[in-house]
N, C-alpha and C positions, 0 to 999 in steps of 0.2 A: 504493497500499499502506502502511496507514495505523500508525500507534505499537502498537497491539493484533496486529496479523498477526505482528509481529516480534518480540513475547514470547516467551517459552523455557516460563511457567508463568503459568497463568490466575490471573486476579486475582480475589479474594472480597472483598464487601464485608464490612467488620468494623469498628465503632466502640468503641473499648475504650482507658481510658486508659494510655499509654507514659510510663514517667521517661528521659530522655536526656540523656547529657553527651557535650560535642565535645571532641574533644580535639586538640592541635597537633602540629605534627612530629614532637616527640618526647616525643609520649604524655601533654603535660602536661594537666591539666582546664582548657579554656580556655570553658568555658559550660555550660549545660544549663536543664532546666526539663522543665514537662510538657505532654504531646500528647496528640492524638487518631488513633485511625486513623481512617484511611479506606477505604483496602483491603488486602491483604495477598495475597503468595504466595509459594511456597517459595524465589522469588529475593530478593524487595524487598518492603517496603512504603511506602506513602503516607501522611502524617502532617500534622497539620491542627495548626498551633501560634499562639500569638498575636505571638510573636518571630521575626523570619527568622533560618534555620538556614541561614550563610553555608558555602561549598564547604570545607568543614573538613575533611583528611585522613580522619581518623574518626570514627566515632559508638558511641557502647554504649548501645544499647538495654535496658531493664530491661521483658518481656514478663512479665505474668502468668495461668497459667492455672490455674483452681480453686486449689491451696491452694501452687501452686510457681511460683515467681519463677526466671527466666530472663535473663543476661545473654548479648546477641548485638550483635554487631562489625559495621555494617556504613561504607557512605560514602556521602555527599550526592552525587546525580547531577544534582538541580537541585531547586532552590526559588525560586518565586514569589509575588507577592503578588496576594490576591483580590481581587475590587470591595468585600468587606463589610470589609477591613482583616487578615485572620487570613492565613497562609503557609501554601499547600500545601508539601513536601517530599519527592521520592523518592527514598530511601534503599536502594540496593544491598547486601544482604546478604555479609559476605565470610567466613559461618562454612563450617567443611570436618568440624569435631567432631560426630561421628553422634548424639552423645547430643541435640545442640543441633539438629540436622537432622530428629530423631524429634520432639522436641518442637514446632515448626513446623508439621511436618504433622498432631499433633495439634490444634494453634491452629487450624489452618485447617478440618481434618474437622468443629471442634467444630462453627465456622459453617457451613458447607455442609449441617449435618446429615445428613453419611453417617454409617452406622455400618459402615464393613468395617473389618478387621482393618487394621493397620501393618504 
């Protein structure tokens, strides 16, 4: 069984700029920057960056959809360096806020081309 078979939510290819802030154990900012999404699902995001995002206890992502910005909390599940020198980091969303979950669904719907009502 491969990794894709274990996923709860399907991943959708998405290439958008995202800003992120890394937080330490005491919720203090310990780093941050900009990245580009490679794919996204209701459960997480794969982020491409020029610097590594180590296994921080928490990451706060700012994602834009049209004129709205949303901060979404997550945790780093893995990070690896690619042959081209960039880094890919898997981030699992930790949100339970209904408004943020609806925002994520709208974000994903935008990139799947679906027009279903949420």
